[in-house]
C-alpha positions in Angstrom: 77.1 44.8 -5.0 74.8 44.5 -1.7 72.3 41.8 -1.2 68.7 42.7 -0.9 68.9 41.8 2.8 72.0 44.0 3.3 70.0 46.9 1.7 67.0 46.3 4.1 69.3 46.0 7.0 71.0 49.3 6.2 67.7 51.0 5.7 66.4 49.8 9.0 69.4 51.1 10.8 69.1 54.5 9.2 65.7 54.7 10.7 63.7 54.4 7.4 61.9 51.2 8.5 60.9 50.8 12.1 59.3 47.4 11.4 62.6 45.5 10.4 63.2 42.5 12.7 65.7 39.7 12.6 64.2 36.2 13.0 65.4 34.1 15.9 65.6 30.4 15.6 65.5 28.1 18.5 65.1 24.3 18.9 63.5 24.8 22.4 60.0 23.5 22.3 59.1 26.3 24.8 59.4 28.8 21.6 58.9 26.5 18.8 55.4 27.8 18.1 53.9 28.1 14.6 50.8 29.3 12.8 49.3 26.8 10.3 47.2 27.9 7.3 45.5 25.3 5.3 44.6 26.4 1.5 41.6 24.7 -0.3 43.1 23.7 -3.5 39.7 22.5 -5.1 38.8 25.8 -6.5 41.4 26.8 -9.2 42.7 30.1 -7.8 45.7 32.3 -9.2 48.7 32.5 -7.2 47.9 36.1 -6.5 44.4 35.0 -5.1 45.8 32.3 -3.0 48.5 34.9 -1.5 45.5 37.1 -0.6 43.4 34.4 1.0 46.5 33.5 3.0 46.9 37.0 4.0 43.3 37.1 5.2 43.8 34.0 7.3 47.0 35.5 8.8 45.3 38.8 9.6 42.2 37.1 11.2 44.6 34.9 13.4 46.6 37.8 14.5 43.6 39.7 15.6 42.6 36.9 17.8 46.1 35.8 19.2 46.8 39.2 20.2 44.5 38.8 23.0 46.5 35.9 24.6 49.5 38.2 25.7 51.7 35.4 26.6 51.2 33.2 23.4 51.4 36.1 21.3 54.6 37.3 22.9 56.3 33.9 22.4 55.0 33.7 18.8 55.9 37.3 18.0 59.5 37.2 19.6 60.4 33.8 18.1 60.2 34.1 14.4 56.4 34.2 13.8 56.7 31.1 11.8 53.9 30.5 9.3 53.3 27.0 7.6 51.1 27.2 4.6 49.6 23.6 3.6 47.4 22.4 0.9 44.1 20.3 1.0 41.2 19.5 -1.2 37.7 20.4 -0.3 36.9 16.9 1.1 40.1 17.0 3.3 39.1 20.5 4.5 35.8 19.0 5.7 37.7 16.3 7.6 40.1 18.9 9.0 37.1 21.0 10.3 35.8 17.8 11.9 38.8 16.7 13.6 39.9 20.1 14.9 36.8 21.3 16.6 38.7 22.0 19.9 41.3 24.2 18.0 40.7 28.1 17.5 40.8 28.7 14.0 39.7 31.3 11.4 37.8 30.7 8.2 38.4 32.6 5.3 35.3 32.7 3.2 35.5 34.4 -0.2 32.9 36.8 -1.4 32.9 35.6 -4.9 33.6 38.7 -6.7 36.5 37.5 -8.8 37.6 33.9 -9.1 35.4 31.7 -7.2 31.8 31.4 -6.4 30.4 33.4 -3.2 30.9 31.7 0.0 33.8 29.5 -1.1 35.9 28.6 1.9 39.4 29.2 0.5 41.5 28.9 3.8 41.7 28.0 7.4 44.1 29.8 9.7 45.0 28.0 13.1 46.2 30.0 15.9 49.9 29.4 16.8 50.4 26.0 18.2 53.4 24.3 20.0 54.5 21.0 18.5 52.5 18.8 20.9 49.3 20.7 20.1 49.3 20.2 16.3 46.6 17.7 15.3 47.7 14.7 13.3 45.6 15.6 10.3 47.5 18.9 10.0 50.9 17.0 10.3 49.6 14.8 7.4 49.2 17.5 5.0 51.8 18.7 2.3 53.3 22.1 1.9 51.5 24.4 -0.7 
């Protein structure tokens, strides 16, 4: 019986999915670049809603990073790693204050489903090399 990965790989080789790509792992700091997404855990959102908010953050970051051809190329060709972290509302405020020099995307919910309008649900940081990651981001836990 085939694994899911083997099935996807086979489909890709048959030309049914042109978007399949292998993920390359490297220990070299020149290609060790990651996107960080911080999710606000204060509003009690369902897993599906959190996934959607993370998706919005990633989409916003990608729309911006693609303009920086060198960084986009390094990020895109070396695994496109995303780290999803969690923080409460007060910590989110601290993160914003301590990362003013970093490019980021704010996900602000319209309030149509699970939270009030204008709730900041996530912050997406453009991909960073290890030496660029602020200490406050390094202090956060995985979601």
